[in-house]
C-alpha positions as CSV (number, residue, x, y, z in Angstrom):
1,M,-18.0,-33.0,49.6
2,E,-18.1,-35.3,46.8
3,Q,-20.5,-32.7,44.8
4,V,-17.7,-30.3,45.2
5,L,-14.4,-32.2,45.2
6,R,-15.8,-34.0,41.8
7,P,-16.4,-31.3,39.3
8,V,-13.2,-29.1,40.7
9,L,-11.0,-32.3,40.2
10,V,-12.7,-33.1,36.6
11,V,-12.5,-29.5,35.6
12,G,-9.1,-28.9,36.8
13,G,-7.8,-32.1,34.8
14,T,-9.4,-31.3,32.1
15,I,-7.7,-27.8,31.7
16,A,-4.7,-29.3,33.1
17,I,-4.6,-31.9,30.1
18,A,-5.5,-29.4,27.3
19,L,-2.7,-27.1,28.6
20,I,0.3,-29.8,28.9
21,A,-1.0,-31.1,25.4
22,G,-0.7,-27.4,24.1
23,W,2.4,-27.0,25.6
24,L,4.0,-30.4,23.9
25,A,2.7,-29.3,20.4
26,D,4.6,-25.6,21.0
27,R,7.6,-27.9,22.1
28,V,7.3,-30.2,18.9
29,L,7.0,-26.8,16.5
30,D,9.7,-25.5,18.5
31,A,12.4,-28.2,17.8
32,A,10.8,-28.8,14.4
33,D,11.6,-25.1,13.6
34,R,15.2,-25.5,15.1
35,R,15.9,-28.5,12.9
36,H,14.8,-27.4,9.5
37,P,16.1,-23.0,9.7
38,E,15.1,-23.0,6.0
39,T,11.2,-23.4,6.2
40,P,10.1,-20.8,8.5
41,L,6.3,-22.5,8.3
42,W,7.0,-24.1,12.3
43,G,8.2,-21.0,13.6
44,H,4.7,-19.0,12.5
45,L,2.6,-21.8,13.4
46,R,3.9,-21.3,17.0
47,R,1.7,-18.6,16.5
48,C,-1.6,-20.8,16.9
49,G,-0.6,-22.0,20.5
50,L,-3.1,-19.6,21.7
51,P,-6.0,-20.3,19.9
52,L,-5.3,-24.6,20.1
53,Q,-5.0,-24.3,23.7
54,V,-8.7,-22.6,23.9
55,V,-10.0,-25.2,21.6
56,L,-8.5,-28.1,23.7
57,V,-9.7,-26.7,27.0
58,S,-12.9,-25.8,25.7
59,S,-13.8,-29.1,23.9
60,G,-12.5,-30.9,26.5
61,L,-14.7,-29.3,28.6
62,Q,-17.7,-30.2,26.8
63,A,-16.7,-34.0,26.3
64,A,-16.3,-34.1,30.6
65,Y,-19.1,-32.1,31.3
66,G,-20.8,-35.1,31.8
67,L,-18.7,-36.5,34.6
68,T,-18.8,-33.5,36.6
69,G,-22.0,-34.4,37.9
70,I,-23.5,-31.3,37.9
71,D,-27.1,-31.3,37.5
72,T,-29.0,-27.5,37.3
73,H,-31.3,-25.9,35.2
74,E,-28.4,-24.4,32.9
75,D,-26.7,-27.4,31.9
76,R,-27.9,-26.3,28.2
77,L,-26.4,-22.9,28.6
78,I,-23.3,-23.8,29.6
79,K,-23.1,-26.6,27.0
80,N,-23.7,-23.8,24.8
81,I,-21.3,-21.4,25.8
82,L,-18.5,-24.1,25.3
83,A,-19.8,-24.4,22.0
84,L,-19.7,-21.2,21.1
85,V,-16.2,-20.8,22.2
86,T,-15.1,-23.5,20.5
87,V,-16.1,-22.7,17.6
88,A,-15.3,-19.0,17.9
89,A,-11.4,-20.8,18.5
90,L,-11.6,-22.8,16.0
91,V,-11.8,-19.9,13.6
92,W,-9.3,-18.2,15.4
93,L,-7.1,-21.0,14.6
94,A,-7.6,-21.8,11.0
95,V,-7.2,-17.9,10.6
96,R,-3.8,-18.0,12.3
97,T,-3.0,-21.6,10.8
98,A,-3.9,-19.8,6.8
99,S,-2.0,-16.6,7.5
100,A,1.7,-19.0,8.6
101,V,1.3,-20.9,5.3
102,A,0.7,-17.6,3.2
103,E,3.6,-16.0,5.1
104,T,5.5,-19.3,4.4
105,S,4.7,-19.0,0.6
106,L,5.7,-15.7,0.3
107,A,9.0,-15.6,2.1
108,R,9.4,-18.7,-0.6
109,F,8.2,-17.3,-3.4
110,A,10.3,-14.0,-2.7
111,A,13.5,-15.6,-2.1
112,T,12.6,-17.1,-5.7
113,T,11.7,-14.2,-7.4
114,R,14.0,-11.6,-8.7
115,D,11.0,-9.3,-10.0
116,P,10.1,-7.3,-7.4
117,A,6.5,-6.2,-9.2
118,R,5.7,-10.3,-8.9
119,V,6.6,-10.3,-5.4
120,R,4.4,-7.6,-4.5
121,R,1.6,-8.9,-6.8
122,F,1.7,-12.3,-5.1
123,R,1.7,-10.8,-1.7
124,T,-1.3,-8.6,-2.7
125,Q,-3.1,-11.7,-3.4
126,L,-2.5,-13.7,-0.9
127,T,-3.4,-11.2,1.7
128,M,-6.6,-11.1,-0.3
129,I,-7.4,-14.5,-0.3
130,Q,-6.5,-14.2,3.5
131,R,-9.3,-11.3,4.2
132,V,-11.9,-13.4,2.3
133,I,-11.0,-16.9,4.0
134,T,-11.4,-15.0,7.1
135,F,-14.9,-13.3,6.0
136,V,-16.3,-16.6,5.3
137,L,-15.3,-18.4,8.0
138,A,-16.5,-15.9,10.4
139,T,-19.8,-16.0,8.8
140,I,-20.0,-19.4,8.7
141,A,-19.2,-20.0,12.4
142,A,-21.9,-16.8,13.1
143,A,-24.4,-19.0,11.1
144,V,-23.7,-22.3,12.9
145,A,-23.5,-20.8,16.5
146,I,-27.4,-19.0,15.6
147,L,-28.6,-21.7,14.2
148,L,-27.8,-25.0,15.6
149,L,-26.7,-24.3,19.0
150,F,-30.1,-22.5,19.6
151,P,-33.0,-25.0,18.5
152,E,-35.3,-21.8,18.7
153,L,-34.0,-19.8,16.3
154,R,-34.0,-23.1,13.5
155,A,-37.6,-22.0,12.9
156,L,-36.2,-18.5,12.2
157,G,-33.2,-19.7,10.5
158,A,-35.8,-22.0,8.0
159,S,-38.2,-19.0,7.2
160,M,-35.4,-16.8,6.7
161,L,-33.8,-19.4,3.7
162,A,-37.3,-19.8,2.2
163,S,-37.4,-16.2,2.1
164,A,-34.0,-16.2,0.7
165,G,-34.7,-14.7,-2.8
166,V,-36.9,-11.5,-1.5
167,I,-34.2,-11.0,1.4
168,G,-31.2,-11.3,-1.3
169,I,-33.0,-8.6,-3.3
170,V,-33.5,-5.8,-0.4
171,A,-30.0,-6.9,0.6
172,G,-28.8,-6.5,-2.4
173,V,-29.9,-3.0,-3.0
174,A,-29.4,-1.7,0.4
175,A,-25.9,-3.0,0.1
176,Q,-25.0,-2.0,-3.5
177,S,-21.9,0.5,-2.9
178,M,-20.4,-2.3,-0.4
179,L,-20.6,-5.2,-2.4
180,G,-19.1,-3.2,-5.7
181,N,-16.0,-2.0,-3.1
182,L,-16.1,-6.0,-2.5
183,F,-16.0,-7.1,-6.1
184,A,-13.7,-4.6,-7.0
185,G,-11.0,-5.3,-4.8
186,L,-11.3,-9.3,-5.6
187,Q,-10.6,-7.4,-8.9
188,V,-7.9,-4.5,-7.7
189,A,-6.0,-8.2,-6.1
190,F,-6.1,-10.3,-8.6
191,G,-6.1,-7.8,-11.9
192,A,-2.8,-6.6,-10.4
193,S,-3.6,-3.3,-12.0
194,V,-2.2,-2.0,-8.4
195,R,-0.6,-3.7,-5.8
196,I,0.9,-3.4,-2.5
197,G,4.2,-1.3,-2.5
198,D,3.5,0.4,-5.8
199,T,4.0,3.8,-6.1
200,V,0.4,5.9,-7.2
201,V,-0.8,9.6,-7.3
202,V,-4.2,9.8,-6.4
203,E,-5.9,12.8,-6.1
204,G,-3.1,15.1,-6.6
205,E,-0.7,13.0,-3.5
206,W,2.2,10.9,-4.2
207,G,2.5,7.8,-2.0
208,V,3.2,4.1,-2.0
209,V,0.2,1.6,-1.6
210,E,0.4,0.5,2.0
211,E,-2.7,-1.9,2.6
212,I,-5.5,-3.5,0.5
213,S,-8.9,-4.5,2.1
214,L,-11.9,-6.2,0.8
215,A,-13.6,-2.6,0.7
216,F,-10.8,-0.3,1.1
217,L,-6.6,0.7,-0.1
218,T,-5.1,2.7,2.1
219,V,-2.0,5.1,0.5
220,R,0.8,5.9,2.5
221,I,1.7,9.8,0.8
222,W,5.3,11.1,1.5
223,D,4.6,12.9,4.3
224,D,3.9,9.8,6.3
225,R,-0.5,10.6,5.9
226,R,-2.6,8.0,5.3
227,L,-5.1,8.4,2.5
228,T,-7.6,5.7,2.7
229,M,-10.0,5.6,-0.7
230,P,-12.7,2.7,-1.4
231,V,-11.5,0.2,-3.7
232,A,-13.8,0.7,-6.5
233,Y,-12.1,4.3,-7.2
234,F,-9.2,2.5,-8.6
235,N,-11.8,0.7,-11.1
236,S,-14.0,4.0,-12.0
237,K,-11.3,6.4,-12.4
238,P,-7.8,7.6,-13.6
239,Y,-4.9,7.4,-11.5
240,E,-0.6,7.2,-12.0
241,N,1.0,3.8,-11.2
242,W,4.3,4.6,-11.2
243,S,5.3,0.8,-10.4
244,R,3.3,-0.7,-13.4
245,G,5.9,-2.1,-16.1
246,G,8.7,-1.3,-14.0
247,T,10.2,0.8,-11.2
248,E,12.4,2.9,-13.9
249,I,11.7,6.6,-13.5
250,T,12.7,9.6,-15.6
251,C,13.1,12.6,-13.9
252,T,13.1,16.4,-15.2
253,V,14.2,19.9,-14.2
254,V,13.3,22.8,-15.5
255,L,14.9,26.4,-15.1
256,H,14.4,29.6,-16.7
257,L,17.5,31.1,-17.8
258,D,18.4,34.5,-20.0
259,H,19.1,34.0,-24.0
260,S,22.7,34.3,-23.4
261,A,23.1,31.5,-21.2
262,P,25.9,28.8,-22.5
263,V,23.6,25.8,-23.4
264,R,26.7,23.7,-24.2
265,L,28.4,24.4,-21.6
266,L,25.3,23.4,-19.5
267,R,24.8,20.3,-20.8
268,E,28.4,19.3,-20.2
269,H,28.4,20.2,-16.6
270,L,25.2,18.4,-16.2
271,H,26.6,15.2,-17.3
272,T,30.0,16.0,-15.4
273,V,27.4,16.2,-12.1
274,L,25.7,13.0,-13.5
275,T,28.5,10.8,-13.6
276,E,29.3,11.5,-9.9
277,R,26.3,10.6,-8.7
278,D,25.0,7.4,-7.1
279,D,21.6,8.1,-7.7
280,W,21.7,8.5,-11.6
281,D,21.2,4.8,-12.6
282,R,23.0,5.6,-15.7
283,R,20.4,4.5,-18.8
284,T,19.7,8.2,-20.0
285,W,20.1,12.1,-19.7
286,S,19.8,14.8,-21.9
287,L,19.4,18.7,-21.7
288,V,17.4,20.8,-24.4
289,V,15.9,23.7,-24.6
290,T,12.1,23.3,-25.0
291,D,10.6,27.1,-25.1
292,T,11.6,30.8,-25.3
293,T,10.0,33.7,-24.0
294,P,11.1,37.6,-25.1
295,T,13.0,37.5,-21.8
296,T,13.7,33.7,-21.1
297,I,14.4,30.5,-22.2
298,Q,13.4,27.4,-21.3
299,V,16.2,24.9,-20.3
300,R,14.8,21.1,-19.4
301,A,17.6,18.6,-17.8
302,A,16.0,14.7,-18.1
303,M,18.2,11.6,-16.2
304,S,16.9,8.2,-15.3
305,A,16.9,6.8,-12.3
306,K,16.1,3.5,-10.8
307,D,12.9,3.9,-8.5
308,T,11.1,6.9,-7.2
309,D,13.4,7.0,-4.2
310,D,16.2,7.7,-6.1
311,W,14.2,10.3,-8.9
312,W,13.3,12.6,-6.3
313,T,16.8,12.7,-4.7
314,L,18.1,12.7,-7.6
315,Q,16.5,15.7,-9.4
316,C,16.5,17.9,-6.1
317,G,20.2,17.5,-6.3
318,V,20.7,18.3,-10.2
319,R,18.3,21.2,-9.7
320,E,20.8,22.6,-7.0
321,E,23.9,21.6,-8.3
322,L,22.7,23.6,-11.7
323,V,21.5,26.6,-10.0
324,T,24.8,26.8,-8.1
325,W,27.3,26.5,-10.9
326,L,25.6,29.3,-13.1
327,Q,25.4,31.9,-9.7
328,Q,29.1,30.9,-9.6
329,E,30.4,30.6,-13.0
330,H,27.4,32.6,-15.1
331,P,25.5,34.8,-13.2
332,Y,25.0,36.8,-16.2
333,A,22.7,33.4,-17.4
334,L,19.9,33.9,-14.9
335,P,16.9,35.4,-15.6
336,R,16.8,38.9,-15.1
337,V,14.0,41.7,-14.8
338,A,14.1,44.9,-17.2
339,T,14.4,48.1,-14.8
340,S,15.1,50.8,-17.9
341,P,12.3,53.0,-19.5
342,A,10.5,51.4,-22.1
343,A,11.7,53.2,-26.0
344,T,9.5,55.7,-27.5
345,A,8.8,55.3,-31.0
346,P,11.0,57.7,-32.8
347,H,8.9,61.2,-34.4
348,E,9.0,61.4,-38.1
349,A,12.4,63.1,-39.2
350,A,11.8,66.3,-40.3
351,P,13.2,67.6,-43.9
352,G,16.6,68.5,-43.3
353,A,16.9,67.3,-40.0
354,G,19.8,65.2,-39.0
355,P,19.5,61.2,-37.4
356,R,18.0,61.1,-34.1
357,V,20.8,59.7,-32.0
358,G,20.7,57.6,-28.5
359,P,22.4,59.0,-25.6
360,Q,25.7,57.2,-26.4
361,G,25.4,57.5,-30.2
362,G,23.6,54.1,-30.7
363,G,20.5,53.1,-29.6
364,P,17.1,52.5,-30.1
365,G,16.8,56.1,-31.5
366,T,19.6,55.6,-34.0
367,E,19.2,55.3,-37.1
368,R,21.5,52.3,-39.1
């Protein structure tokens, strides 16, 4: 009876003590969060409760395993499994803690900085640092679990370290693309060439940078599609970053009109339309004739907006307003397709013949 009751009491008591300790830690963090609402760190740290309890339970069972009195041939296997769970839970806890600290730092920086570009840059760098820390911790944990918890693999690990030079060369050649994207991701994050939240045009697609990882960058296109590209692309090929240097942008509306179009009145109407719109930031505007053809003229209206969202709504709204005004007030200014017969060259006039007169006494054949 004692051989059954003793292990149950030791294991059950250890788990209960670990769960109670984890619950008390959560209560302390909750009290600190309510007492200091200006510091979001305590609230973020409450998400570490589950990995903390796993660490306490696994480490407690590993420490109290000798008190259970269990004596089997699988003792080493059980201890190794508990050690593996402890190492994995410690990595999980460290990642959650780093995430809480990063979110708190970002919130404080955003509250004290008015420049959105600096906030996006800081967010991108924090995200990249988190991913690097997670990758390093996972690698170290895997190495510790394999080389230290399993003695039979230590000789293999020593031989691998002895041949690290050759293995490094082979791995470098085999993973050249992956390592290139890894270093490109670090360069993008800390070089600030592109940041999370930037508006970019890549491969003819317009969208917003949604995520930057160690190897890939995700752009959310205007129609909610996601364009995923290697980070190395942004260090080797040209692309448009509309958020670089500020969010202000100038939009244009191009109209093809008849030569008789009232350009001056159209310019005045454009200014009237802009003054009534909230998406115009009042910085600049203009309307000029940029080109002419035998049948039409090209008129370009330019106006400024504070960001890309207003840029799209402003140019669409102004285009609609100008076309509607021309249809209602000056329909003759819209481009027309000539359907009259083409004029023919006049024949050489005979001696003594009178002038060649058009159908209405004046026209293509009238001599003046």
